[in-house]
Structure formats: C-alpha cells, structure tokens
C-alpha positions as CSV (number, residue, x, y, z in Angstrom):
1,M,69.9,129.1,155.2
2,G,70.6,125.4,155.9
3,G,68.9,122.4,154.5
4,W,68.2,118.7,154.9
5,V,68.3,115.7,152.6
6,Y,66.1,113.0,153.9
7,I,64.9,109.5,153.0
8,L,61.4,108.2,153.7
9,T,60.0,104.7,153.4
10,N,56.9,102.7,154.2
11,K,58.7,99.7,155.7
12,R,62.1,98.1,155.9
13,D,63.4,97.5,152.4
14,G,60.3,99.2,151.1
15,V,59.8,102.0,148.6
16,L,62.3,104.9,149.1
17,Y,61.8,108.6,148.6
18,I,64.6,111.1,148.7
19,G,63.7,114.7,149.4
20,V,65.2,118.1,150.4
21,T,63.9,120.8,152.6
22,A,64.9,123.8,154.7
23,D,62.6,122.8,157.6
24,L,62.6,119.0,158.2
25,A,60.1,119.0,161.0
26,A,57.6,121.0,159.1
27,R,58.1,118.9,155.9
28,M,57.6,115.7,157.9
29,M,54.3,117.0,159.3
30,Q,53.2,117.6,155.7
31,H,54.1,114.1,154.7
32,R,52.4,112.6,157.8
33,N,49.3,114.6,157.2
34,G,49.1,113.5,153.5
35,I,49.9,116.9,152.0
36,G,53.5,116.1,151.1
37,S,54.3,114.8,147.6
38,A,51.8,112.7,145.6
39,F,54.4,109.9,145.4
40,C,54.6,109.7,149.2
41,R,50.8,109.7,149.5
42,R,50.5,107.0,146.9
43,Y,52.9,104.6,148.6
44,G,52.3,105.6,152.2
45,L,55.8,106.9,152.8
46,K,55.8,108.4,156.3
47,R,58.8,106.7,158.0
48,L,61.9,109.0,158.2
49,V,64.9,106.6,158.0
50,Y,67.7,109.0,157.1
51,A,68.3,112.7,157.6
52,E,71.4,114.6,156.6
53,P,71.9,118.3,157.6
54,H,73.6,120.8,155.4
55,S,74.7,124.3,156.3
56,D,73.6,125.6,152.9
57,I,70.3,124.7,151.1
58,A,72.1,124.8,147.7
59,A,74.5,122.0,148.9
60,A,71.5,120.0,150.1
61,I,69.9,120.2,146.7
62,V,73.1,119.1,145.0
63,R,73.4,116.1,147.4
64,E,69.7,115.2,146.9
65,K,70.1,115.1,143.1
66,A,73.3,113.0,143.5
67,M,71.6,110.5,145.8
68,K,68.6,110.2,143.6
69,A,71.0,109.0,140.8
70,W,72.4,106.3,143.1
71,K,71.7,102.6,142.8
72,R,69.1,101.3,145.2
73,V,71.7,99.2,147.0
74,W,73.8,102.3,147.8
75,K,70.8,104.0,149.3
76,I,70.0,101.0,151.5
77,E,73.6,100.8,152.6
78,L,73.5,104.5,153.6
79,I,70.4,103.9,155.6
80,E,71.6,100.7,157.3
81,T,75.0,102.3,158.1
82,N,73.3,105.1,160.0
83,N,70.0,103.5,161.1
84,P,70.5,99.7,161.0
85,H,67.0,98.9,162.4
86,W,65.2,101.4,160.0
87,D,63.8,103.2,163.0
88,D,61.5,106.1,162.4
89,L,63.7,109.1,163.2
90,F,60.8,111.6,163.2
91,E,60.3,111.2,167.0
92,R,63.9,112.5,167.5
93,L,63.0,115.7,165.7
94,V,60.2,116.8,167.9
C-alpha cells in the first residue's frame, strides 16, 4: 500500500504541518471539515502546499519523520521549489 507525505499551511510563510497518510484526498477532507489533527484545527491549516507520493507507506512514514526534523527554511525551500506561489494543491486531487 502506498502513502503520501504532505504539508499544510494557513497562508504563505505561515504555520506548517507535515503529515502522512495512505489516502490523501480523504485526509484532506478530514482537515477541511475540522476533524483532522487538533494542531491543524487550532491554526486553521487547510491549504495543501506540498504532496509527495510513495509506493510504500513505511517509506512515507520514514520521510515524514525526517522532514519534521528539518529546519523551517528547508521546508520552505521544498515548498517553493515545487509550488512557488503556495497554491492550494487540493483542487488538483479531486
């Protein structure tokens, strides 16, 4: 079973949240409906700015843990390299 590592934010250069899931579309609906993580609810994190597919969920989990340990500037660089305008990528999923 595959997996996804994803980054949510509330605005450009805002609060960042890194998560992992096997079903990105379903997980995004949870976040958007306020039933995702408490952290995301608290800061209004609903904008999907980065999504990275993995063929194996275990690999996705390893990558998520590594990315969570990164410096903030590295996370922003990753987002801006792949999504320079910080567009909400959710619309591309559905």
